[in-house]
N, C-alpha and C positions, 0 to 999 in steps of 0.2 A: 552543393552550394558554398560552402567555405572554400573550397578550390576555388572554384568561379571568382568568389571577390577577391581573394587574395591574389589571384594573375591580375584584375581589373585595377587593384590598387597598387600592384610593380609597375604597372604599364603607366598608371598616372604620377607614380615618383619622378620614373625616368623621363616622360613627358617635362616635369615640373624641373627637375634637374638641368635637363638641357635647354630649355626656355629661358631660366635662370642663368645660367652658365652665358648664353648670347648676351642677353640683357645688359649683366654688370660687366662683362669685358667693353663692348658696344660702351655702356656709358663711363665707365673708368676710362677709357682712351678719349671720349669728349672732353673729359673734364680736366684732361692734362695739362699741365702747365711746365714751361720751358726748365724752370729749376726741379720740376719732379725726375726722379729716375724714370727711364725708358721702362714704360709696362712689362715689353717685350726683352728677355723671357719669364725671368724669376716671376715677377707679378702677374701676370698671366697664367704661371703655372699654377701659382697660389689661389686664385680665382677660381680655374677650372678645379681644383683640389675641391674647396672649400664648396662649391654648387654642385658638383658633381657628386661626393660624396651622400647628396641628399637620395640619390636612388636604394641605398642601403638602410636608410631611417627605421624601416619595419622588422629589418631581420638582426640588425646591428645597431641599435641607438647608441651604445656607449662608446663605438667606433665612431660615430657621427658627431656625438659633440666632442669628443676629444678631440679629432682632426679638427674641426672647428675651432676649439678652444686655443689651441696653439697655434692656428696659423693667423687668427687676427690680429692677437697681441706683436707678432712676427711681420703681419704685410705693412701696417703703419709706420713704426720706429723706422721703418727701411726706406723711405722717402717714395713710395710710389704713387701713383695718382688717387687723390682723395674720392672715392669713388663709394659708392653704399654698399661695401664688399661687407661693414660692419651689421649691418641687416641680417645676415645668416645665421648671426648668432642666439636672433630670437627665436627663429622656429626651430633649430635646433637645442636651443634648452626646454623650450616647449614640450618638442617629441620626447626629450629623455624624462620631463617630469611625468608625463603621461604614461610612461612604459618603463621606468627604473624607479627604482627605491629613492628617496629624498636626498641621500646624501651625493647619490651622481650629477644633478643639475646645482646642487650648492657649492660642490667642488669645483665646477665647473664656471661658476661664479666667483669663487675665490682665487682662482687663478688667472682668471681676464685680467681683474683688477688686481690682482699682484703682479701680472707683468707690465698692466700699465705703469704701475706705480715704481716699478723697478727702472723701467724706460727712461721716466720722469727724474728718477735720481742722477742716474749716470749722465743726462741729457742735461743737468743742472751744475755736474762737477766739469762739463766738457768732456767727457769720454764717448760721447756719442753725437756724431753729426748729425743733418737731416734737419729737413723744416719740423716746423712746431705740429704736433698731432694731438692727440687726445691723451695730455700727457699730465694736465695740472690737476690740481686737485680737486675743484668744483666739476669738471668732468668726468673725473673717475667716478666721484660719489654720484653724478647724475646717472652716469651708466651703471654703476652698482646697484639704483633702485629700480631704473628700467629692467635689468636682469630678474632682480630678486620678483619684482611685480611679474614677471613671463613666468619665472619658476612656482610662484605661488598659482597662479590660473591655471597651469598645467598639473601641480598635485587636486587643484577641485575638479579638474577632470577627471582624472584618476579615480578619485573616491568617488566621483558621479558613476562611473563607469562599471567599477566594483560593485556597488548597491545595485545597480540595474542588472548584473552579472549575478549577485547574490538570490535578488528578485526571483530573477528567473530559474536560476538553481531548483530556488523551495516550489514555484509553481510547478517544474517539471518533478521536481519529488511528489509535492502535492498529487499529481494526476497519475504517477506511479503508482502512491499511497491507494488511492478512490479506486485504480484498476485492481491492485492487489485485493483492498479491502471487497469489492466486489463479484472478483473469482471467489476469494473465500466463502460470502454469501451464499454466493449458487452453490459451490460444494458441499455446504452444510443444509442446503432445501435440498440437492439432490440426495444428501444420505436421509433426512429425515421423511422424503416421499419413500424411498427405497427401504428405511424402517417399516413406514406404515404400508405398504403393499405386503411386504413379507409377513406382517405380523397378522394383516387382516386374513390373507389367500391363505398363510401356512394353516391356521388354525382353522378357519372356516373347511377349508378342503378336506383337513383331517378329518375331521367330525363326517365331512359327508361320506370319505372313503370309509371311514369304519361303519357308518348306516350302513352305505350301500354292498359292503361285503357282508352285515347283519341279515341285510334283507337277500341277498342270495342265499346265504347259509339258512335261512328260516322262510325258503319261498314255498313249503309245504303249509306252512304256518300262516296262514293269510293275513291273523289281526297280527302278530309281530310282523310280518312282510309290510303291512300298511302302518304300522307305528312308525316303523324303517325310513320309509320312503315320506310320510308326516316329518319325522325330525329331517331329513335332506332337503325338503320344501323349506322347513323354518331357517335352515341353514345358509340355504341359495339367496333366501330372501335376506338373511342378514349380512350376507358378502355383498349382495348388490345394492343394501343401503349404505355398508361404509366406504363400499369403493366410489359410490356416487357424491357422499360426502367430501374424499379426498379430493376425485377428480374433478368435484364444482369449484373448491380453492385454487384447484389448480388453472381451469378452464377463467376464472375471474383474473388473475394474475395476470393470464397472456390476452385479456380481452382487453385491461385497463392500464395494463402495466406503460411506463413510456419505454421511449426506444432506449438503447444506449447509447446512442450517438447526443439524444438530449440531455439524459440525467444518468447517473449511476444510483439515485435514491430508491431503495424500494416502494412499491407504493403501498398504500393504505390497505390494509385487510379488508375485504370484505364485508358488509353488516352478517351479523351473525355469529362472526370468528373472533378467537383472542388475538389471532397475530399468525398462527402459524399453522401449518398444516394438521399437526398433532394436536391440537388444541383448540380444535373447531367447536362452536356450541352445537351440541348434540353429535357430536364424538365419545366413543368410549372415557368413561371415567369410574373411577372406584366406586360411585354410585351402584354402577350397574354390574359390579361385582358379583351379586347374585343371579341374575342374568346370565352370567357367564358361565355359573359354576352349573346351573340349570340345562343349559345348553351340553356343556359336559357331561353331565350326568346322565342327559338323555343318550348319548353316544354309547354307555354301557361302562361308564368309570363311575364307581360310587365315591363323589366328591363330597366334603364336607366346608362350611364358610363356618368360622368361628372368629374369636376375638371380638374386638372392640368394633361392630359393623353397625352403629347407631347412624341412621342417615343421618341426623345434625350433624355428627362429626364428620362424614364422609361427605356430604354437604359444602362444608366449611372450608377444605381443604384448597389451598391454590391449584386454579387448573392446572398449571403444569405439570406439578406433584402428582394431582390426582390420575391425569390423563398416561404418568409414566408408569405410576403403580397398576394402573389398568393392565398396560401393555406387558407390562413384565409379570404379572400372574397370568396373562393370557400365553403368554411364550411359553411359560413352566408348564401349563397343562396341556398345551399341544407336544409339547416333549413327552410327556407322563404320555399323553394316548399313543403317541408317533413309534416311540423309541422304549419305553420301559418297561412294558410286559405288566403293567401294574393291575390288580383288581380295585384298589382304592387311594385316595389321595385327601390331603390334609391341606386346606387354605386359612391361614390365619392372621390375622390385619390387628395389630397393635399399635398402641403410642406410647413412647418413652423416651424421657430426656429432649422434648423438642422436635422428634421426629416421626414418620410414620415407619413401621417395622413389616416388610410384608415376610412370609414363610410358608412355603411350599414343600410339603414331603409328600412322597410316597410308597409304595412298600412293594415295588417294582425286584424284579430281578436279573432286569436286559444287562448287557454287557456295559459297563461304563470304561472307555477310553478319552484319559484326559485330553490325547491330541487331538482327537477328533471333536470331542467339545471345544476346544478352540480354533478349529479352522471351519465349523460352520457359522451361520448368520446370526441363528437366536441368541445363544450368548452375549457374543458380540455387542449385539442390538440392546440387547439388557442392560448388558453396562456402560451404553453409551447413552442410554435413556435415563439411566440413575446419575451417569455426569453430567448430564445436562442440567439435573436440578440440587448439584450439588453431595450428590449420594454416591452410596458403592453398592455392588453386588456380589455373592460369592456361592458359586455353584461346586457342590462336593457330595459324595456319599454319606448320607446321613448315620448316627450313631449306632441306629438300632437295625442299619440296612435300609435299602432302598435308596433314594436320592433327595437332594433337600437342596432349596434354592433360596437364599436369604437377602433379602433386601433393605437397607436402610435409606430414608427417604430425610432429609432433613426437613422442617417448618419455618418460615418466618417467626419472629421473636411475637407478632400479636397477628396472627393469619386473619384474613377478612373472610365474612362469609361470601360465597360465589351463589352467583344467582342461576341457576340453571333450570330448564325443564324438566318435569319427572318423567315424562317417558321418551323416546326419541321421534323424530318428525316420520309419518309413515311416509312409505313407499309409494 
């Protein structure tokens, strides 16, 4: 598009230059008087040069104004016919003023006026013959005013063009920023969804796997086998419920969100949610840590919940902190069940210095490969959840054996109680 406009502009300039040359040559020849110097060849060459140079105004504005500035004071004092040649000064100055710095058109104005003044002085001293032209003081002053006004108009147009170009650049940058922000939000949302699905599936399916193995191992003991199957049923029910909560939020966003072409603003959260997939009402929170421990205990791992487990305190935690804390504890217990070969674990919840401190210790004897820990998604997800609320997580061997996960999640200065249902919605 820019190349096409440039080509059209050059064609138009060529046509204007050709038409102006023909008109000025004809006009100057028509107004010639007997005492004037013959137009051909010197005057005609100057007219062709001054008019034809206009074809280069877009690419070489300084050259155009320089040629016209020198040719006009040369044409009239030499006694050529008094045609409209001086008019080429105005568009040349205007073009230079819109495309060049102010010094270029002002310098041209000074040169033109000085040229006429010099001619007037030489003529007054009798050193220069020829008919009277625009060389007296009043004429030069009037010419200077007209030229300065032309330069001022060109500078105004140049400033307006610069403002419009700057506004267009800002609009383009703002659009680019909006697109980048939309991509960033989409990436963050995908990461949140991935963490939610990982936490739900990894924990519950790990429990199902353990219980299924126990049922197979105890198939001769009907009571124990049925207990394991009952635990599998409950774990499956919990998995479906949490997946339904996650997918329900996604379905609402897909059904009600505006199209990308109409807006990049994310849609309002559905009723019953706090605003993200990970903090929907009914989603896990530290208030449900007891249920989490009970389900893990049913899988055969002796788990104790200690510390500040007062429901009033846990219920007063901000939703993002509570959800992040639950998921960290859930992932830590999942790793204990899957990898630690532990027989017992302790979950401790405390508050200290304006933060919730979570600690999960086990007595496992499983291999501890730091490189494997970093490659997995579990520890990465815990760190991301903690970082999202301004906290941090460490995972390392415990001081007396086993493994320890320690998380510190800061609280606002004045935490407000969060109203939540006492139990999860039924499936």
